[in-house]
Every structure is written in structure tokens, then in C-alpha cells.
C-alpha positions as CSV (number, residue, x, y, z in Angstrom):
1,X,-0.1,-14.3,-0.2
2,X,1.2,-11.5,-2.8
3,X,3.9,-11.3,-4.7
4,X,7.2,-9.3,-3.3
5,X,8.3,-6.0,-4.3
6,X,11.9,-5.0,-4.9
7,X,12.6,-2.4,-2.6
8,X,14.6,0.9,-3.5
9,X,18.0,0.9,-3.6
10,X,20.1,2.4,-1.1
11,X,23.5,1.7,-2.4
12,X,24.7,0.1,-5.4
13,X,27.7,-2.3,-4.8
14,X,29.5,-2.3,-8.1
15,X,31.3,-5.5,-9.4
16,X,35.1,-5.5,-9.3
17,X,36.0,-9.3,-10.7
18,X,35.2,-11.6,-13.4
19,X,33.9,-14.8,-13.3
20,X,35.3,-17.7,-15.2
21,X,34.6,-21.3,-16.6
22,X,36.3,-24.2,-14.2
23,X,35.3,-27.4,-15.9
24,X,30.7,-27.5,-15.4
25,X,30.8,-24.5,-12.7
26,X,31.6,-20.8,-12.6
27,X,34.2,-19.7,-10.5
28,X,37.0,-17.1,-10.4
29,X,40.4,-16.9,-11.4
30,X,43.1,-18.3,-8.7
31,X,44.4,-14.5,-8.5
32,X,41.4,-13.6,-7.4
33,X,40.1,-16.0,-5.0
34,X,41.6,-13.2,-1.8
35,X,40.0,-10.0,-3.3
36,X,37.1,-10.3,-0.8
37,X,34.3,-7.9,-1.1
38,X,33.2,-9.1,2.6
39,X,34.0,-5.9,3.9
40,X,32.6,-3.4,1.3
41,X,29.5,-5.5,1.2
42,X,29.1,-5.8,4.8
43,X,29.5,-1.8,5.0
44,X,26.8,-1.1,2.7
45,X,24.1,-3.1,4.4
46,X,24.7,-1.6,7.6
47,X,24.4,1.8,6.6
48,X,21.3,1.2,4.8
49,X,18.0,2.2,6.0
50,X,15.4,0.1,7.2
51,X,12.8,-0.7,3.5
52,X,15.7,-0.3,1.0
53,X,17.8,-2.8,-1.0
54,X,21.6,-3.0,-1.3
55,X,22.3,-3.7,-4.9
56,X,25.5,-6.0,-6.2
57,X,25.5,-5.0,-9.8
58,X,28.1,-6.0,-12.5
59,X,29.9,-3.3,-14.0
60,X,31.2,-3.7,-17.6
61,X,33.1,-7.1,-18.0
62,X,32.9,-7.1,-14.5
63,X,30.2,-9.8,-13.0
64,X,31.4,-11.2,-9.8
65,X,31.9,-11.0,-6.2
66,X,33.4,-13.2,-3.5
67,X,32.8,-12.7,-0.2
68,X,33.1,-14.8,3.6
69,X,30.0,-14.5,5.7
70,X,28.0,-11.5,5.8
71,X,24.8,-10.5,8.2
72,X,21.5,-8.7,7.1
73,X,20.2,-6.3,9.1
74,X,16.3,-6.0,10.1
75,X,14.4,-4.5,7.1
76,X,17.3,-4.7,4.8
77,X,17.3,-6.5,1.8
78,X,20.6,-7.4,-0.3
79,X,19.3,-7.3,-4.2
80,X,21.4,-9.1,-6.3
81,X,21.0,-7.7,-10.2
82,X,20.5,-9.9,-13.3
83,X,24.4,-10.7,-14.7
84,X,25.7,-10.4,-11.0
85,X,27.3,-13.4,-9.5
86,X,27.9,-13.4,-5.2
87,X,30.5,-16.3,-4.9
88,X,30.7,-17.8,-1.4
89,X,34.9,-18.0,-0.4
90,X,36.5,-20.8,-0.6
91,X,38.8,-20.2,2.4
92,X,36.8,-22.0,5.0
93,X,38.6,-19.9,7.9
94,X,36.4,-17.1,6.7
95,X,33.4,-19.0,8.3
96,X,35.2,-20.7,11.4
97,X,33.0,-20.1,14.3
98,X,36.6,-21.1,16.1
99,X,40.4,-21.5,14.3
100,X,39.9,-25.1,12.1
101,X,36.5,-25.6,13.4
102,X,35.4,-25.1,9.4
103,X,35.7,-27.5,6.6
104,X,36.3,-30.5,9.0
105,X,35.2,-34.0,8.8
106,X,33.9,-34.9,12.5
107,X,31.0,-36.7,14.2
108,X,28.8,-33.3,14.9
109,X,29.1,-29.7,15.8
110,X,28.7,-26.4,14.7
111,X,31.9,-25.1,13.3
112,X,30.5,-22.4,10.5
113,X,29.2,-19.3,9.7
114,X,26.8,-19.4,7.1
115,X,27.3,-17.4,3.8
116,X,24.4,-15.0,4.5
117,X,22.6,-15.4,7.9
118,X,19.9,-13.1,9.4
119,X,19.9,-13.8,13.2
120,X,16.5,-11.6,15.0
121,X,16.2,-9.3,12.4
122,X,12.7,-8.9,11.0
123,X,11.7,-7.9,7.2
124,X,15.1,-9.0,5.5
125,X,15.1,-10.2,2.3
126,X,17.7,-11.7,-0.6
127,X,16.2,-10.7,-3.8
128,X,17.0,-10.1,-7.9
129,X,17.5,-12.1,-10.8
130,X,21.3,-13.0,-10.0
131,X,23.0,-15.6,-8.2
132,X,24.9,-16.6,-5.3
133,X,26.9,-19.6,-6.0
134,X,28.2,-21.6,-2.8
135,X,31.2,-23.4,-5.5
136,X,30.4,-26.7,-3.4
137,X,32.1,-28.4,-6.5
138,X,35.2,-26.6,-7.0
139,X,38.0,-27.8,-6.1
140,X,39.6,-25.9,-2.6
141,X,42.9,-23.9,-3.3
142,X,45.8,-25.8,-2.3
143,X,43.6,-28.8,-1.8
144,X,43.0,-31.7,-4.2
145,X,39.5,-31.8,-3.0
146,X,36.1,-30.1,-2.9
147,X,33.5,-29.5,-0.2
148,X,31.5,-32.0,-1.6
149,X,34.0,-34.5,-2.0
150,X,34.8,-33.8,2.1
151,X,30.9,-34.8,2.7
152,X,31.4,-37.1,0.7
153,X,34.4,-38.8,2.5
154,X,32.7,-37.8,6.0
155,X,31.4,-41.1,8.0
156,X,29.9,-39.3,10.7
157,X,29.1,-35.4,9.3
158,X,30.6,-33.0,7.9
159,X,31.5,-29.3,9.0
160,X,30.4,-27.2,5.9
161,X,28.8,-23.8,5.6
162,X,25.6,-23.4,4.6
163,X,24.6,-20.7,2.0
164,X,21.4,-19.2,4.0
165,X,20.5,-19.5,7.3
166,X,18.0,-17.0,8.7
167,X,16.9,-17.8,12.7
168,X,13.9,-16.0,14.5
169,X,13.6,-14.0,11.2
170,X,10.2,-12.8,10.7
171,X,8.6,-11.9,7.2
172,X,12.3,-13.1,6.1
173,X,11.8,-13.2,1.8
174,X,13.2,-15.0,-0.7
175,X,12.6,-13.7,-4.4
176,X,13.3,-14.5,-7.7
177,X,17.0,-15.7,-6.7
178,X,19.0,-18.8,-8.0
179,X,21.0,-20.1,-5.3
180,X,23.1,-22.8,-6.2
181,X,26.2,-25.2,-5.1
182,X,25.8,-24.3,-1.7
183,X,28.4,-26.6,0.0
184,X,25.7,-27.7,2.5
185,X,22.0,-26.9,3.1
186,X,20.8,-23.9,1.2
187,X,18.5,-22.7,2.7
188,X,17.2,-23.3,6.7
189,X,14.8,-20.8,8.1
190,X,13.9,-21.4,11.7
191,X,12.1,-20.2,14.3
192,X,10.4,-17.3,12.9
193,X,7.3,-16.2,11.8
194,X,6.4,-15.3,8.2
195,X,9.0,-16.9,5.5
196,X,8.4,-16.1,1.9
197,X,10.3,-17.9,-1.3
198,X,8.5,-16.9,-4.3
199,X,10.2,-17.3,-8.3
200,X,13.2,-19.0,-6.6
201,X,15.6,-21.1,-8.3
202,X,18.0,-23.9,-6.3
203,X,20.3,-25.9,-7.7
204,X,23.0,-28.2,-7.7
205,X,24.6,-31.1,-10.1
206,X,22.8,-34.2,-9.8
207,X,24.1,-36.7,-7.0
208,X,25.0,-40.6,-8.0
209,X,25.4,-42.4,-5.0
210,X,27.3,-45.2,-6.5
211,X,29.6,-42.9,-8.5
212,X,33.5,-42.3,-7.1
213,X,32.5,-38.7,-6.8
214,X,28.9,-38.7,-5.9
215,X,28.4,-34.6,-5.8
216,X,26.3,-32.4,-3.9
217,X,25.5,-34.5,-0.3
218,X,23.7,-32.8,2.1
219,X,22.5,-30.2,-0.3
220,X,19.0,-29.7,0.8
221,X,17.2,-27.3,-1.2
222,X,14.9,-25.3,1.4
223,X,14.7,-26.4,5.3
224,X,12.3,-24.6,7.3
225,X,11.0,-25.5,10.8
226,X,12.5,-25.9,14.4
227,X,9.4,-23.6,15.8
228,X,8.8,-22.2,12.4
229,X,5.3,-20.9,11.3
230,X,3.2,-19.1,8.4
231,X,5.4,-20.2,5.7
232,X,4.6,-20.0,1.9
233,X,7.0,-21.5,-0.8
234,X,5.7,-20.8,-4.7
235,X,6.7,-20.8,-8.3
236,X,9.7,-21.6,-7.8
237,X,11.8,-24.4,-9.2
238,X,14.2,-26.9,-7.3
239,X,16.9,-29.7,-8.1
240,X,19.1,-30.7,-5.6
241,X,21.7,-33.4,-4.6
242,X,19.5,-34.0,-1.5
243,X,16.1,-32.9,-0.1
244,X,14.0,-30.5,-2.6
245,X,12.1,-29.2,0.6
246,X,12.8,-30.9,4.2
247,X,10.4,-29.9,6.5
248,X,12.1,-29.7,10.5
249,X,10.1,-30.8,13.0
250,X,12.1,-30.8,16.1
251,X,12.9,-27.6,18.0
252,X,9.8,-26.7,18.1
253,X,8.2,-28.0,15.2
254,X,6.3,-26.3,12.4
255,X,2.6,-25.4,11.8
256,X,1.0,-23.5,8.9
257,X,2.4,-24.0,5.5
258,X,1.8,-24.1,2.1
259,X,3.7,-25.1,-0.8
260,X,1.8,-24.1,-4.0
261,X,2.6,-24.0,-7.7
262,X,6.2,-25.4,-8.0
263,X,8.2,-27.6,-10.0
264,X,11.0,-30.3,-8.4
265,X,13.5,-32.0,-10.6
266,X,16.2,-34.3,-9.4
267,X,16.5,-34.6,-5.7
268,X,14.6,-36.5,-2.4
269,X,11.4,-35.2,-3.2
270,X,9.1,-33.0,-0.5
271,X,9.7,-34.4,2.6
272,X,8.6,-34.0,6.4
273,X,11.2,-34.8,8.9
274,X,13.4,-36.5,10.2
275,X,12.9,-35.0,13.3
276,X,9.2,-34.6,14.1
277,X,9.6,-34.2,17.6
278,X,7.7,-30.9,18.0
279,X,5.3,-32.1,15.7
280,X,4.6,-30.5,12.2
281,X,0.7,-29.8,11.3
282,X,-1.4,-27.6,8.9
283,X,0.9,-28.0,5.4
284,X,-0.6,-27.7,2.3
285,X,1.4,-29.0,-1.0
286,X,-1.0,-28.1,-3.9
287,X,0.1,-28.0,-7.7
288,X,3.4,-29.4,-7.4
289,X,5.2,-31.7,-10.1
290,X,7.8,-34.0,-9.2
291,X,10.1,-34.7,-12.1
292,X,12.7,-38.0,-11.5
293,X,13.4,-37.3,-8.1
294,X,14.4,-40.1,-5.7
295,X,10.9,-40.1,-3.8
296,X,7.9,-38.0,-4.1
297,X,5.9,-37.2,-1.2
298,X,7.8,-38.0,2.0
299,X,6.9,-38.4,5.7
300,X,10.2,-39.6,7.5
301,X,10.6,-40.5,11.0
302,X,12.1,-42.5,13.7
303,X,11.9,-43.7,16.9
304,X,14.5,-41.6,18.6
305,X,13.5,-38.8,16.9
306,X,9.4,-38.9,16.1
307,X,6.8,-37.0,17.1
308,X,3.2,-35.9,15.9
309,X,2.6,-35.0,12.5
310,X,-1.2,-34.1,10.9
311,X,-3.2,-32.4,8.9
312,X,-0.6,-32.7,5.7
313,X,-3.0,-32.3,3.0
314,X,-0.8,-32.9,-1.1
315,X,-3.4,-32.3,-3.9
316,X,-2.9,-32.0,-7.2
317,X,0.2,-33.8,-7.5
318,X,2.1,-35.0,-10.6
319,X,4.9,-37.5,-9.9
320,X,7.2,-39.6,-12.8
321,X,9.9,-42.0,-12.6
322,X,10.4,-41.5,-8.7
323,X,11.3,-44.8,-7.4
324,X,9.6,-44.1,-4.2
325,X,6.2,-41.8,-5.2
326,X,4.5,-42.1,-2.1
327,X,6.4,-42.5,1.6
328,X,5.5,-42.7,4.8
329,X,7.4,-44.4,7.0
330,X,8.0,-44.3,11.1
331,X,11.4,-46.5,10.8
332,X,13.3,-44.2,8.9
333,X,17.3,-44.7,9.6
334,X,20.5,-46.4,8.3
335,X,19.7,-49.0,10.2
336,X,16.6,-49.6,8.8
337,X,14.6,-49.1,12.4
338,X,16.1,-46.4,14.8
339,X,14.5,-47.4,18.0
340,X,14.3,-45.0,20.4
341,X,11.8,-43.1,23.3
342,X,10.4,-40.7,20.6
343,X,8.1,-42.6,18.1
344,X,6.5,-41.1,15.4
345,X,2.6,-40.8,14.9
346,X,1.4,-39.4,11.4
347,X,-2.6,-39.0,11.6
348,X,-4.8,-37.0,9.2
349,X,-2.5,-37.7,5.7
350,X,-4.5,-36.4,3.0
351,X,-3.6,-37.0,-0.8
352,X,-5.7,-36.1,-3.1
353,X,-5.7,-35.6,-7.0
354,X,-2.3,-37.0,-7.2
355,X,-1.4,-39.0,-10.6
356,X,1.8,-41.5,-10.4
357,X,3.7,-42.8,-13.8
358,X,6.7,-44.8,-14.2
359,X,6.8,-47.5,-11.5
360,X,7.9,-47.6,-7.9
361,X,6.9,-48.7,-4.2
362,X,4.4,-47.2,-2.0
363,X,5.1,-47.3,1.9
364,X,2.3,-46.6,4.0
365,X,4.2,-48.0,6.9
366,X,4.1,-46.8,10.7
367,X,6.5,-47.2,13.8
368,X,4.3,-49.9,15.9
369,X,1.3,-50.8,17.0
370,X,0.4,-47.7,19.1
371,X,2.0,-45.2,16.8
372,X,0.3,-45.5,13.7
373,X,0.3,-44.2,9.7
374,X,-2.7,-42.9,8.9
375,X,-3.7,-41.7,5.4
376,X,-6.3,-41.2,2.8
377,X,-6.5,-41.9,-0.6
378,X,-8.6,-39.5,-2.7
379,X,-8.0,-39.3,-6.6
380,X,-4.5,-41.2,-5.8
381,X,-3.9,-43.0,-9.0
382,X,-1.1,-44.9,-11.2
383,X,-1.3,-44.0,-14.9
384,X,0.6,-46.5,-16.6
385,X,1.5,-50.6,-16.7
386,X,4.6,-50.4,-15.1
387,X,5.4,-51.9,-12.3
388,X,4.1,-50.8,-8.7
389,X,5.0,-52.9,-5.3
390,X,3.7,-51.7,-1.8
391,X,4.7,-51.6,1.5
392,X,2.3,-51.5,4.6
393,X,2.7,-52.0,7.9
394,X,1.2,-50.3,11.5
395,X,-0.7,-48.2,9.1
396,X,-4.4,-47.5,8.4
397,X,-5.7,-46.7,5.0
398,X,-8.8,-44.7,3.4
399,X,-10.3,-44.9,0.2
400,X,-12.1,-41.2,0.0
401,X,-14.7,-40.7,-2.9
402,X,-12.4,-39.7,-5.7
403,X,-11.2,-43.2,-5.7
404,X,-8.0,-44.8,-6.0
405,X,-6.5,-47.7,-8.2
406,X,-3.4,-48.6,-5.7
407,X,-4.2,-52.1,-4.7
408,X,-2.6,-52.6,-0.9
409,X,-1.7,-56.1,-0.1
410,X,-2.5,-57.2,3.1
411,X,-0.5,-55.7,5.4
412,X,1.4,-56.7,8.8
413,X,-0.9,-55.2,11.6
414,X,-2.7,-52.8,8.9
415,X,-6.2,-51.7,7.8
416,X,-8.1,-50.6,5.0
417,X,-11.2,-49.0,5.1
418,X,-13.2,-49.1,1.3
419,X,-11.6,-50.3,-1.8
420,X,-9.8,-49.8,-4.8
421,X,-12.2,-48.2,-7.6
422,X,-12.0,-46.6,-11.5
423,X,-12.1,-43.1,-12.0
424,X,-10.5,-40.0,-13.6
425,X,-6.7,-39.3,-12.8
426,X,-5.8,-35.7,-12.5
427,X,-4.4,-34.5,-15.7
428,X,-0.3,-33.9,-15.9
429,X,-0.6,-33.1,-19.6
430,X,1.6,-30.1,-20.2
431,X,2.6,-30.1,-16.6
432,X,6.0,-31.7,-16.7
433,X,8.2,-28.6,-17.9
434,X,12.2,-27.9,-18.5
435,X,14.5,-26.4,-16.2
436,X,13.8,-22.6,-16.7
437,X,17.7,-22.0,-17.7
């Protein structure tokens, strides 16, 4: 991959609103909430020729836009310039697929349009050094709760807008943009061929489930899958209230993805699953730091939504202060089992040059005797004297030539080829860096 290039500008849309402080967030004055920029931004996008960009630009003290759903066109880039912020509207009726369908707490259903949709439009992009902010933590006008409060209170689910959704959008690019505070997932990429994420920041506040307002529920960073292929996520920083990246393997699966030169902070880690029915294959995760994520490198699925996950390589990874630094589980779910007719199988999963510190539980756990988790440990080392525990069931672990000091216990229906050994862990010196403000 080569670094993307921002296309020439066809139209500049100047800001008319000014952002204000709202507690820990940036937002808008109440009087400005109804002054939507949706129409003039969408008109500029519709009139822009392929290969050009529509620039959202600050104008003196005016630095903000507020919009309902927008649709990108083939070959057109939305450029948010440095100093400008595109806020998602807090009026959920703007996103509703039908009256009253968005902003609800329901067991299931797709009732919201995203803030930005790219549907079967090739060559589109979202770029720039500005910000797109979904304001998930800001109190909804006329209510006493935020979108995240609604999500935290929903027992079966929540119907809230996502920030960016690309469907069968080949050669879609996110470049240098900051995406933050989505009410739900930040980026979903489904069914397309060619998706590049380069130099992007995705962030929400950290989620603490034990608090009265845990915040940032279901705010995954980047979720590719459902028939997607040929994907690169590189030189990016992600901290969210849920999965930093979650590869979705249902609805056609995913193949050919590289995750390189990234930094993850808090969140649920580098995940595959939980849906893997369509299969996930040929994934390389390289030069990644995970600093305080709830999980580190994780493959999760269950008997009611599993499939084959194979040819996955994690290399040159540094993990610290993660309660679950490596987790392969075939029985993921709130009930701890989730039995069903679609059991997962994990094959040819390689961990190469992975250094772990801060303690935690390693899990190598397949679904059952016939549907196993197979992993190779090649240069995988814990580098401190912190406490580590292991769960080892329905799994087969191979110690590679690079060695590993992980000492697996005798497990239920579990096999080991080779033995723990000493070696030189990959160096993590200087690799854990502060969040790029």
C-alpha cells in the first residue's frame, strides 16, 4: 500500500456555527442544534465530480457543522479540514428509517441511518485533519440521557446511529481523519473489495461497566467483514468503549486483511468475531501495541454463529496490562457456552514475537472435541513476574522454533507439541507511546 493523497477540492463549504464546551465534550449551543448543514453539504457532494473532494472548512470563529445523514457518491471525498468539526445531529428523527425507529431500545432491528453512508459507490473517501463527532455522551435535547445512557440501559439491544457505514463500496479510504464519540459503532465496512484506513484516530471515553454511567457501550472502532476483502488498517490509533477492531466473519466472511503499525489503548482489543459463519482467513496483524486493553489478541465465537477461522498471523506485538492478553474461545457469549449448529474451528493461528507484561489469563479454548483451537507459539514470552493463569480446553498448541515461556497446564482434551523454552523476547522499548492529541 502507498499513502493516500487528498484529492483536489471542487467546493469549499464554510462553517457557520461555533463549537462550545459541554462538560468533557465539545458540542453546540442549544440554539444551534436545529441549524442543520445537511442540505448544503449533501448538495456539494452531489455536484462534485469524481476524483475531487468537498472541503468542510472553518471560517474565523465558526468551526462547526451539524448534520443528519449524508451519502457519499462514487469517486467523491469528504474532506474535513484541520480546525473544523462535523457534529452528528442529536435529533434521532433525522436518522430514522421510519418514524420513531431510531433512538430506541429494542431487542433487534435496523432503525437508523448512519451519519455518513457509502452504498455501492466505488472510490469514495473521508479525509482531512479535522473531526467527525457523533456526540454519544452529550445529553439529548429534551431528555436527561445521552445515546450512551440509552445503550447502557438496553437489555436486548439499542437502535442508535453509527458514524460511517460503507456497503459494497470498493476502494473506500479513510485518511488522517479523527472519528469520535459515535453513539454506536464508528466504522462498518461490509461486502466491498478494497478498504484503506491510514493515519486515522478513533476515540471515545473509556468504558467502566461497574459505574452508574458506564459510557461508550458498543462503540467499536473499525469493523470490517460480511463479505469484505483486501483491507489495510495502518498507522492509526484507537481507543474505544468496545472492540478496537472487530473483524466480522458472518454474511460472507472476510479474507486478505493487514493490520500494521498501529497503537491500541483502552478498548476490547484486536478481535475476530463473534460471528465467523462465513469464515475469516489470511489476516496479518503486525507491529501492534496494545496498552491497557481489556483483551489483547482475541478470536471469539460460539456454536450458534461459528465457522472456520484460519491462516491468521500475529507478529511483532507488544501487550501490557491486559487482563486477557491472548484469548481464543469457541464458547463466547453471556451464558458462557452458546451451543448451536454452527460451531467454530480455529486452524493455523500463529503468534510470532509477542511480548506480554502486566499479568492476565491466556485462553486457548475450542468449542468441543471435533471443533478445536489450533495455535502456534513462536517467540511468545511473558516478560515480568506478574501473575498469569491459563485456560486450555479442546485445543492443540505447538511450540515453535522461536520458543515461548508460556507454561500450559494439562487441559481438558488438549494437546501440546514441544515444550516451553527460554529465548529473547521481542523488544517493546519505546513502543508504548502516549495518545496522539
